[in-house]
C-alpha positions as CSV (number, residue, x, y, z in Angstrom):
1,M,3.9,13.4,18.9
2,A,6.5,10.9,16.5
3,V,7.7,7.9,17.3
4,R,11.2,6.8,16.5
5,S,11.8,4.6,13.5
6,S,14.3,1.1,14.0
7,G,16.5,2.4,11.0
8,N,14.0,0.6,8.7
9,P,13.5,3.8,6.2
10,V,9.8,2.1,5.6
11,D,9.4,2.9,9.9
12,G,10.8,6.3,9.1
13,Y,9.0,6.9,6.5
14,I,5.8,6.0,8.6
15,S,6.4,7.7,12.0
16,A,6.3,11.3,10.5
17,F,3.0,10.5,10.1
18,P,0.3,11.9,12.6
19,E,-1.4,8.8,14.6
20,D,-4.5,8.1,12.3
21,V,-2.2,8.1,9.3
22,R,0.5,6.2,10.7
23,R,-2.2,3.6,11.8
24,A,-3.3,2.9,8.6
25,L,0.1,2.8,7.3
26,Q,1.0,0.1,9.6
27,E,-2.0,-2.0,8.5
28,V,-1.4,-1.7,4.9
29,R,2.4,-2.2,5.6
30,K,1.7,-5.6,7.6
31,V,-1.0,-7.1,5.3
32,I,1.7,-6.5,2.1
33,R,4.1,-8.3,4.6
34,E,2.0,-11.3,5.4
35,T,1.4,-11.5,1.5
36,V,4.6,-11.7,0.2
37,P,7.4,-12.2,2.8
38,E,9.9,-12.7,0.5
39,A,9.5,-9.0,-1.6
40,V,12.4,-6.6,-0.1
41,E,10.9,-3.5,1.8
42,T,12.1,0.0,0.7
43,I,11.8,3.5,-0.7
44,K,11.6,4.2,-3.8
45,Y,10.2,7.7,-5.3
46,G,9.9,8.8,-1.6
47,M,7.6,6.1,-0.6
48,P,7.5,2.5,0.5
49,A,7.9,0.0,-2.0
50,Y,7.8,-3.6,-2.6
51,V,9.8,-5.6,-4.3
52,L,10.6,-9.2,-5.9
53,K,11.7,-9.3,-9.6
54,K,10.6,-5.9,-10.4
55,N,8.8,-3.5,-8.3
56,L,5.7,-4.7,-7.3
57,V,3.3,-2.2,-5.1
58,F,3.7,1.3,-3.4
59,F,1.9,2.6,-0.8
60,A,1.9,6.4,0.6
61,G,0.1,8.3,3.4
62,Y,-1.8,11.7,2.8
63,K,-3.5,14.1,4.7
64,N,-6.8,12.2,4.7
65,H,-6.1,8.8,3.1
66,V,-3.5,6.2,1.8
67,G,-2.2,5.6,-2.1
68,F,-1.6,2.7,-3.4
69,Y,-0.1,2.3,-6.5
70,P,-0.8,0.4,-9.0
71,A,-4.1,-0.4,-8.4
72,P,-5.8,-2.4,-11.1
73,V,-8.4,-0.1,-11.9
74,N,-8.9,-0.6,-15.5
75,E,-9.0,-5.0,-14.9
76,A,-12.7,-6.2,-14.8
77,A,-12.0,-8.4,-11.8
78,F,-11.3,-5.2,-9.7
79,E,-13.9,-3.2,-10.5
80,K,-16.7,-3.6,-8.4
81,A,-14.3,-3.9,-5.8
82,L,-12.6,-0.3,-6.7
83,T,-16.1,1.1,-7.2
84,G,-16.2,4.1,-4.7
85,Y,-12.8,5.3,-4.1
86,I,-11.4,7.6,-6.2
87,T,-9.1,6.1,-8.7
88,G,-6.5,7.4,-11.4
89,R,-4.3,6.0,-13.8
90,G,-2.9,3.3,-12.1
91,S,-3.6,4.6,-8.0
92,V,-6.4,4.2,-5.8
93,Q,-7.1,6.8,-2.9
94,F,-8.3,4.5,0.8
95,P,-9.9,7.6,2.8
96,L,-8.7,7.5,6.0
97,S,-12.3,7.9,7.3
98,K,-13.3,4.3,6.8
99,P,-11.6,1.2,8.0
100,M,-8.6,0.2,5.8
101,P,-10.0,-2.5,3.0
102,L,-7.4,-5.2,3.9
103,P,-8.9,-8.0,2.4
104,L,-9.1,-6.3,-0.9
105,I,-5.3,-5.2,-0.7
106,R,-4.3,-8.6,-0.1
107,R,-6.3,-9.5,-3.0
108,M,-4.3,-6.6,-5.4
109,V,-0.9,-7.6,-3.7
110,K,-1.6,-11.0,-5.1
111,H,-3.1,-10.4,-8.1
112,Y,0.8,-7.9,-9.0
113,V,2.1,-11.3,-7.5
114,K,0.9,-13.9,-9.8
115,K,1.3,-11.1,-12.9
116,Q,5.5,-11.3,-11.5
117,T,5.8,-14.9,-10.9
118,G,3.3,-16.3,-13.8
């Protein structure tokens, strides 16, 4: 059963998914908004995006995972934390079969904020 959107395009995006995916997407969204409340929330490339001076982070829902972009997959500081997740060129997949790694997501968001703001 779909949840009605409040008119915010990210609400509409999230509401289109089944309950288990919606729940995970809302958790990720909440962490991003708490970590960087000044970021503008929008839809870019068909997924929720957060913008400061430029694009900051994105996330997307899938049947079995939540994708997070960009992911610092080639940075030593995140190597251990990302072990066990499927990663790609600048992306990471968080499986729905496990709790969302919210502290890791918060850490990645802070990392990209720092990169943008110095």
